[in-house]
Every structure is written in structure tokens, then in C-alpha cells.
C-alpha positions, 0 to 999 in steps of 0.5 A, a space after each residue: 386113290 388117296 394115301 396120307 403117310 404120317 402127315 404133320 401140319 402146324 400153324 405156329 404153336 398149334 399142331 393141327 395134324 400130328 401124324 395123319 395116316 389114312 387110305 381112301 380106296 379108289 371108287 369108294 366114299 370116305 367120310 372123315 368125322 371129328 370135332 371142330 378144329 381137329 384138322 379135317 379141312 386142313 387134310 383136304 387142303 393138304 391134298 389140293 396143295 393149298 396147305 403144305 405139310 411140315 412132314 410126311 407125304 400125300 399120294 394120289 393114285 400112287 404119285 406124290 401130290 407135289 410133283 407133276 403138272 399142277 393144272 392136270 393134277 387139279 383137273 382131276 378134282 371136284 369140290 362142293 364147298 361148305 357155304 356154296 361159294 357161288 359167284 354172286 355176279 355170275 348167272 348159275 350156268 356160268 357158276 356151274 361151268 366156271 372151270 369149263 370157261 377157262 384154264 386147262 379144261 376150257 371149252 367153247 361157251 356154247 358147249 360149256 353152257 350145254 354141259 352146265 344145263 345137263 349137270 343142273 338137270 342131274 341135280 334136279 334143277 330145271 334148265 331155266 335155273 341156268 340164267 338166274 343168279 345165286 341170290 334168286 335161289 333158295 339155300 337148297 337150290 344153291 347147294 345143288 348148283 354147287 354140286 352141279 359145279 363139283 361134277 361139271 368136269 367129270 372129276 375122278 375125285 370129289 371133296 364134300 365139305 359139310 355138304 348139308 350145313 344150313 339145310 333143313 332135314 328134308 333138303 339135307 336128305 335130298 342132297 345126301 341121296 344125290 351125292 350118293 347116287 352121283 358118286 356111284 354113277 361116276 365111279 368117283 372117289 369121294 372124301 367128305 368132312 361132316 358133323 352130320 351123322 345122318 349124312 355119314 350113314 347115307 353117303 359113306 362106305 368107310 368112316 375115319 374118326 380124326 381127333 388130336 390130329 390123328 386117326 383114332 378109328 377107321 372102318 366100314 360104316 356098318 361097324 360104326 355103332 359097334 366099333 369098341 372105340 371110346 372116341 368114336 362112340 362118344 362122338 356119334 352119340 353126342 355124349 358130353 362125358 368121355 375121352 373127348 373133352 367138351 369145351 365148357 
């Protein structure tokens, strides 16, 4: 569904992606791991066209991401942002239905609200949550609202950016389970970036280790602990010593 072919991206003298090559099969959940500043977010932004690669190309369902109808292309995606990124001034249901109230996916307001309430139910929130504002919700509830928004338009591809950041271990487990269930139910292709190894094991079919702008290792999550790759081994066990230099 998503293919990176020798993708390079630099910001001034900072070469972030240095030949990223990776395939994300349709209907699977790929989790990209790696240290801060290794290019994980830039990879996702490149797919969406928020960042333009300096070299290489990205294909979605076999088509170059730079060609075709931009609105139709973006309509295929859902996104759960790291910080929630909810609009404080809008009630919860309008946050969830944000894309359904404008643009190419626009629906009548009553229909959009109905869809929003259904998606809120799917992530374990009661209908009365719809008329509350984000500031009235806990961090875990806000994350669920963000997840409901990500799936509101029934996207084919969903990106998850550090989905459990800032959550306690129990709520993080709940969010991981929800993500896994929803991706399987929808038959969606998922791409997640995270530092949380518990999340990796809970939601991944396949894992890719990004370091120094290239994929050092990729394979099924079942092979994570016996990969034989020193970069991956150091990262998943949190070791200070190894090929990845720790900033002291």
C-alpha cells in the first residue's frame, strides 16, 4: 500500500532521510521505531505531502503521491496526532466530524454528528461526551477522541504518531487494544511511529528500525527479540552501550 523508494530529505545541512526504502503491505500494521530525530515523523509527513523529498519517490497503492487529485488523495488517510491536536473551541463531536463538515467529504450537519457519536461509541465514549469540550476531558479521553476523529471518514490508511505518549500504563494498554481492534475491523493499512515497546508488541504486524535516515532492520514483530541486528537489539532493550551513540 505504501512504498518508499530511496527517499532522501535534508533540512539545510541536516540530512534526515538518507535513502529510506520500505514497503508497507496493504491491510497490515507497520510500526517504525528509532531514536528521536531519526526521521520517523518526516517519513509520515513525506507521504502526506507536507514535506517534499529531495530525492526518491513514494508510492501509495502504486501511484506517485505527487500526482492526481490532492483532496481525493488525502481523503484516504486518517491521523492520530501525538498531542491529540484537538480544537479547544469546538465541542467533541465537531472535533470528531471535522473532515465531515467541510471539503470533499462534507456531509449534512445532522449526519456528521450521528457519525461522530457512533465513532465515539466505538472508542468507548458515551454519547453525552459529544457536547463536552476537550478541556473537560482527561488525557485518555482526549486520546480516544483523537482516535475517533482518525477513523471518522473510514480511511484506508491510518497514521498513529506516538499514540500512547503521556498516558498511564493502563490507559496506554486500552489505547493499544483499541488501535489493534479498529485496524483489523476496518481492514486498514496502519503506520505507527513510537518509542513505546509495549505498543510495538501490541499493535504491529511488522516493525522497521530507522536509524541515521535508513532502515537498519525490518521484519515481523515475532522476530523482534531474535533479529541478530545490533541496532535493533540495543534499542529494544534500552542499552546505553552499542552502535547507537547515546547523547551524554
